[in-house]
N, C-alpha and C positions, 0 to 999 in steps of 0.2 A: 043767139046769133051775134050780138054785140061783143060778147066775151070771146067767141071764136075769132071774130075779125081782129080783135085786139091781140089775141094770142098769135095769130098769123102775122100781124104787122110786126110784132116784136121778133118773131122767128126770122122773117125776111130781113129786118134791120140787122140782126146779128149775123146772118149769112153774108150780107153785103159788107159788113165791117171786117169779117174774117178774110173774105176774098180780096177786098181792097187793100188791107194791111199786109197780108202774107202772100198774095199773088198765087202762083202755081202751088206752092206749099200749102196754102189755105184751101185750095180746091182739093188737093190730095187728102188733107186732114178731114174735111167735111165728108168726102166720099168714103173714107175709111170708117168714120162714125156710122154712116148709113149701113155699111156692110157688116157692122158689128151688131146688127139687129136693133138698132136704135132708130125710131121713126123720124129721120131727118131726110125728107124726100129729095132725091137728086133732081126731080122735076122743078124744084125751086132753086137748087144750087147751080146747076149747069147753065141754064139760060142767063143767069146774072153774070156768070163767067164769060159767056158769049158777048154780053153787053160790054164788059171790060175789054174784050178782044176788039170789038168794033171801035173803041176809042183809041186803039193803038197802044194800050197799056199792058197787054199780054199777048203772047204769040198763040195763034189758034192751035197749032199742033202740040205745043208745049202744054197748054191747058188740057187738051184731050188725053195726052199720055200721062199727065199728072193725075188726072181723074182715074184712069184705068189702073195705075199703080196703087192709088189709094184704095180702090176696090179690092185688089188682091191682098194688100196688107190687112185691111179690115176683115177679110174673109178668114184669115188664119185662125183667130180664136174660135170661131164657129166650127171650122173644119176639125180642129183638134179636140174640141169638146165632144163632137160626135165620134171622132176616131178613138179616143181613149175612154170616153164615158159610155159609149154605146147607146143604143136606142132606149133602154130602160132608164138610164140616167137622164136623157133628154126629156122623155115623157114625164118623169117625175119632177125634175128640177128646171125644165125649160122655161117655165113662166118667169123664173128669176132672171133669165137672160132675155126676157121679152119675146119668147118663142112659144106659141101655142101648139097643141097637138094637131090642130087643123092646118096650121102653117106647115108643119112637118109633113102631113099627109099630102098636101098639095105638091110640095116639092118631090115627095116620093113618086107621085104619079108621073111627073115629068121624067124622072130618072128611069122609071120602069118603061116608059114609052120610047124614049130617045137614047137611052144609054149615056155614054160619055158626051154626046152632042147636046144633052140637056144642059150641061154646064155652060155651053156657048149660047144656046137659045134663051135660057132663063135669064141671062144677064141683060137681055134686051126687053124684059117684061117687068112692068111695075109689080111691086109686092113680092112676087115669086123670086125675083132676082136676089132679094136680100136673104132668103132663107134656104137657098139651094145648097149652101155650104154644109149645113148640118147633115142632111142625108148623104152627101158626098163623103163626109167623114165616117158616118155610121157604116156605109157600104165599103169603106176603105178604098175609095177610088184612088187610082194611081196619081200621085202628086203631080207628075209632069203633065198629065192630061188635064187634071182639074185646074191647076193654076194657069196653064197655057190657055185653055178655053175661057176661064174666068177673065183673063186679061183681054183676050181678043173680043169677047162679047161685050165687055164693059167699054172697050175702046170704041166699038161701033155705036153703042148707046151714047157715049160721051160726045162723039163727033156730031151725032144727030141733034142732041139738045143744045149743045154749044152753038151749032149752026143756027138754030132757032133764035138764040139770044143775039147772035151777030146780025141777023136780018132785022130783028127788032131795033137794035142799036143804030143800024144804018138808016132807019126810017123813024128815028126818035121824035122828030118834030111833028110828023104826022101822027105818030103814036101818042104824043103828049096831047095833041088837039083832041083826039078821040078819047083819050083817058079822062079828060075833064068832063066830057059829056056822059061817058058810060063807065066810070071808074069801078063801080060795083060789079058790073058784068065782066069787065076785063080781069079784075082780081079773081072772080070766080072761074073764068076760063083758064087763066094762067096757072092757078093752083089746084084745079079740079083733080088732077091725078095725085097730087100730094095729099089733098084732103081725103080722097078715097083710100089712099095708102094708110093714113093714120087711123081712119075710121075702121077699116077692115081689120087692121092689126089689133087694135084694142077690143074690137068685137070678138075676134077669135080667142083672145086671152080670156074674156069674160065667159065665153061658152065652154072653155076647157074645164 
Protein backbone atom coordinates (compact mmCIF):
# COMPACT_ATOMS: atom_id res chain seq x y z
CA UNK A 1 0.00 0.00 0.00
CA UNK A 2 2.86 2.37 0.85
CA UNK A 3 4.47 1.68 -2.53
CA UNK A 4 1.18 2.41 -4.35
CA UNK A 5 0.74 5.68 -2.44
CA UNK A 6 4.30 6.69 -3.33
CA UNK A 7 3.76 5.83 -6.98
CA UNK A 8 0.51 7.81 -7.10
CA UNK A 9 2.17 10.76 -5.38
CA UNK A 10 4.90 10.85 -8.04
CA UNK A 11 2.32 10.51 -10.81
CA UNK A 12 0.24 13.39 -9.45
CA UNK A 13 3.35 15.52 -8.98
CA UNK A 14 4.36 14.92 -12.59
CA UNK A 15 0.87 15.73 -13.88
CA UNK A 16 0.85 18.95 -11.89
CA UNK A 17 4.26 19.91 -13.27
CA UNK A 18 3.25 19.29 -16.90
CA UNK A 19 -0.04 21.20 -16.64
CA UNK A 20 1.51 24.08 -14.68
CA UNK A 21 4.46 24.49 -17.07
CA UNK A 22 2.71 23.89 -20.40
CA UNK A 23 -0.85 25.05 -19.71
CA UNK A 24 -3.42 23.94 -22.32
CA UNK A 25 -0.69 22.27 -24.37
CA UNK A 26 0.17 20.17 -21.31
CA UNK A 27 -3.46 19.17 -20.89
CA UNK A 28 -3.62 18.14 -24.55
CA UNK A 29 -0.36 16.19 -24.24
CA UNK A 30 -1.46 14.24 -21.16
CA UNK A 31 -4.84 13.41 -22.66
CA UNK A 32 -3.16 12.27 -25.87
CA UNK A 33 -0.97 9.94 -23.81
CA UNK A 34 -4.04 8.46 -22.13
CA UNK A 35 -5.72 7.91 -25.49
CA UNK A 36 -2.64 6.04 -26.71
CA UNK A 37 -3.58 3.17 -24.35
CA UNK A 38 -1.12 4.30 -21.67
CA UNK A 39 -2.62 4.13 -18.14
CA UNK A 40 -2.53 7.84 -17.34
CA UNK A 41 -6.04 8.42 -15.96
CA UNK A 42 -7.85 11.57 -17.04
CA UNK A 43 -9.54 11.40 -13.62
CA UNK A 44 -6.26 12.70 -12.22
CA UNK A 45 -5.33 15.07 -15.08
CA UNK A 46 -8.51 17.08 -15.64
CA UNK A 47 -9.48 17.96 -12.04
CA UNK A 48 -6.03 19.49 -11.57
CA UNK A 49 -6.52 21.46 -14.80
CA UNK A 50 -9.78 22.67 -13.25
CA UNK A 51 -7.89 23.77 -10.16
CA UNK A 52 -5.56 25.83 -12.37
CA UNK A 53 -8.65 27.32 -14.03
CA UNK A 54 -10.05 28.30 -10.62
CA UNK A 55 -6.85 30.27 -9.96
CA UNK A 56 -7.37 32.25 -13.15
CA UNK A 57 -4.27 30.81 -14.81
CA UNK A 58 -6.13 28.97 -17.58
CA UNK A 59 -9.41 29.49 -19.41
CA UNK A 60 -12.12 26.91 -18.67
CA UNK A 61 -13.18 26.45 -22.28
CA UNK A 62 -9.63 26.44 -23.64
CA UNK A 63 -8.69 23.69 -21.17
CA UNK A 64 -11.71 21.57 -22.17
CA UNK A 65 -11.11 21.96 -25.90
CA UNK A 66 -7.37 21.27 -25.48
CA UNK A 67 -8.27 18.07 -23.65
CA UNK A 68 -10.70 16.94 -26.37
CA UNK A 69 -8.17 17.70 -29.11
CA UNK A 70 -5.54 15.71 -27.22
CA UNK A 71 -7.92 12.75 -27.03
CA UNK A 72 -8.45 12.83 -30.79
CA UNK A 73 -4.73 13.04 -31.52
CA UNK A 74 -3.96 10.23 -29.09
CA UNK A 75 -6.64 8.04 -30.67
CA UNK A 76 -5.03 8.18 -34.11
CA UNK A 77 -2.35 5.49 -33.49
CA UNK A 78 -4.88 3.02 -32.03
CA UNK A 79 -7.36 3.62 -34.81
CA UNK A 80 -4.82 3.06 -37.56
CA UNK A 81 -3.29 0.02 -35.84
CA UNK A 82 -6.74 -1.52 -35.97
CA UNK A 83 -7.45 -0.18 -39.45
CA UNK A 84 -4.31 -1.50 -41.14
CA UNK A 85 -3.39 -4.38 -38.84
CA UNK A 86 -6.84 -5.89 -38.43
CA UNK A 87 -8.17 -7.94 -35.54
CA UNK A 88 -5.62 -10.74 -35.89
CA UNK A 89 -2.76 -8.29 -35.53
CA UNK A 90 -4.29 -6.65 -32.46
CA UNK A 91 -5.10 -9.96 -30.76
CA UNK A 92 -1.56 -11.19 -31.35
CA UNK A 93 0.44 -8.04 -30.66
CA UNK A 94 -1.98 -5.85 -28.72
CA UNK A 95 -0.25 -6.52 -25.42
CA UNK A 96 2.80 -4.67 -26.72
CA UNK A 97 0.58 -1.61 -27.07
CA UNK A 98 -0.88 -2.24 -23.58
CA UNK A 99 -4.16 -3.56 -25.02
CA UNK A 100 -5.56 -6.89 -23.84
CA UNK A 101 -8.05 -9.09 -25.68
CA UNK A 102 -10.54 -8.38 -22.90
CA UNK A 103 -10.14 -4.64 -23.47
CA UNK A 104 -10.88 -5.20 -27.13
CA UNK A 105 -13.90 -7.39 -26.42
CA UNK A 106 -15.41 -4.79 -24.09
CA UNK A 107 -15.08 -2.11 -26.72
CA UNK A 108 -16.52 -4.49 -29.34
CA UNK A 109 -19.67 -4.94 -27.24
CA UNK A 110 -20.27 -1.21 -27.17
CA UNK A 111 -19.81 -0.87 -30.91
CA UNK A 112 -22.14 -3.82 -31.56
CA UNK A 113 -24.79 -2.38 -29.26
CA UNK A 114 -24.69 1.30 -30.20
CA UNK A 115 -22.99 1.50 -33.59
CA UNK A 116 -21.37 4.85 -34.38
CA UNK A 117 -22.86 6.35 -31.21
CA UNK A 118 -20.60 4.05 -29.21
CA UNK A 119 -17.69 6.33 -30.08
CA UNK A 120 -19.52 9.20 -28.38
CA UNK A 121 -20.80 7.26 -25.36
CA UNK A 122 -17.57 5.41 -24.65
CA UNK A 123 -15.58 8.64 -24.49
CA UNK A 124 -17.50 9.44 -21.32
CA UNK A 125 -16.75 6.12 -19.59
CA UNK A 126 -13.61 5.20 -17.63
CA UNK A 127 -11.39 2.46 -19.12
CA UNK A 128 -13.59 1.76 -22.16
CA UNK A 129 -13.02 5.30 -23.48
CA UNK A 130 -9.35 4.55 -24.01
CA UNK A 131 -9.76 1.35 -26.03
CA UNK A 132 -12.71 2.13 -28.30
CA UNK A 133 -10.34 3.35 -31.02
CA UNK A 134 -9.03 -0.13 -31.81
CA UNK A 135 -12.36 -1.76 -32.70
CA UNK A 136 -13.28 1.41 -34.58
CA UNK A 137 -10.21 0.91 -36.74
CA UNK A 138 -10.80 -2.82 -37.14
CA UNK A 139 -14.38 -2.18 -38.21
CA UNK A 140 -13.09 0.54 -40.53
CA UNK A 141 -15.52 3.04 -39.05
CA UNK A 142 -15.91 6.14 -41.19
CA UNK A 143 -13.28 8.58 -40.07
CA UNK A 144 -15.58 11.60 -40.03
CA UNK A 145 -17.98 9.86 -37.63
CA UNK A 146 -15.29 8.34 -35.46
CA UNK A 147 -13.24 11.49 -34.96
CA UNK A 148 -16.29 13.75 -34.62
CA UNK A 149 -17.87 11.56 -31.94
CA UNK A 150 -14.49 11.08 -30.27
CA UNK A 151 -14.07 14.83 -30.03
CA UNK A 152 -17.61 15.52 -28.80
CA UNK A 153 -17.65 12.71 -26.23
CA UNK A 154 -14.22 13.71 -24.95
CA UNK A 155 -15.34 17.33 -24.74
CA UNK A 156 -18.30 16.42 -22.49
CA UNK A 157 -16.02 14.28 -20.31
CA UNK A 158 -13.45 17.07 -20.12
CA UNK A 159 -15.97 19.75 -19.14
CA UNK A 160 -17.31 17.49 -16.38
CA UNK A 161 -13.99 16.67 -14.76
CA UNK A 162 -12.55 20.16 -15.18
CA UNK A 163 -15.66 21.54 -13.53
CA UNK A 164 -15.05 19.23 -10.56
CA UNK A 165 -11.55 20.68 -10.28
CA UNK A 166 -12.88 24.24 -10.53
CA UNK A 167 -15.32 23.69 -7.66
CA UNK A 168 -12.55 22.16 -5.58
CA UNK A 169 -10.33 25.15 -6.31
CA UNK A 170 -13.03 27.66 -5.41
CA UNK A 171 -13.37 26.01 -2.01
CA UNK A 172 -9.70 25.28 -1.54
CA UNK A 173 -9.44 26.63 2.01
CA UNK A 174 -12.27 24.44 3.24
CA UNK A 175 -10.82 21.62 1.21
CA UNK A 176 -7.38 22.06 2.79
CA UNK A 177 -8.93 22.01 6.25
CA UNK A 178 -10.67 18.73 5.51
CA UNK A 179 -7.59 17.41 3.72
CA UNK A 180 -5.43 17.63 6.86
CA UNK A 181 -7.98 15.58 8.81
CA UNK A 182 -8.88 13.02 6.19
CA UNK A 183 -6.02 13.14 3.69
CA UNK A 184 -5.91 9.37 3.08
CA UNK A 185 -9.66 9.19 2.52
CA UNK A 186 -9.65 12.17 0.15
CA UNK A 187 -6.75 10.79 -1.90
CA UNK A 188 -8.61 7.51 -2.15
CA UNK A 189 -11.83 9.16 -3.35
CA UNK A 190 -10.07 11.59 -5.67
CA UNK A 191 -8.09 8.85 -7.41
CA UNK A 192 -10.45 5.89 -7.11
CA UNK A 193 -11.43 5.90 -10.78
CA UNK A 194 -7.83 6.28 -11.81
CA UNK A 195 -6.73 3.39 -9.58
CA UNK A 196 -9.52 1.18 -10.91
CA UNK A 197 -8.43 2.09 -14.42
CA UNK A 198 -4.82 1.05 -13.80
CA UNK A 199 -5.80 -2.11 -11.90
CA UNK A 200 -8.30 -3.31 -14.47
CA UNK A 201 -5.97 -2.48 -17.33
CA UNK A 202 -3.06 -4.58 -16.08
CA UNK A 203 -5.36 -7.30 -14.78
CA UNK A 204 -6.76 -7.69 -18.30
CA UNK A 205 -3.27 -7.87 -19.76
CA UNK A 206 -2.29 -10.55 -17.26
CA UNK A 207 -5.36 -12.63 -18.08
CA UNK A 208 -4.79 -12.41 -21.84
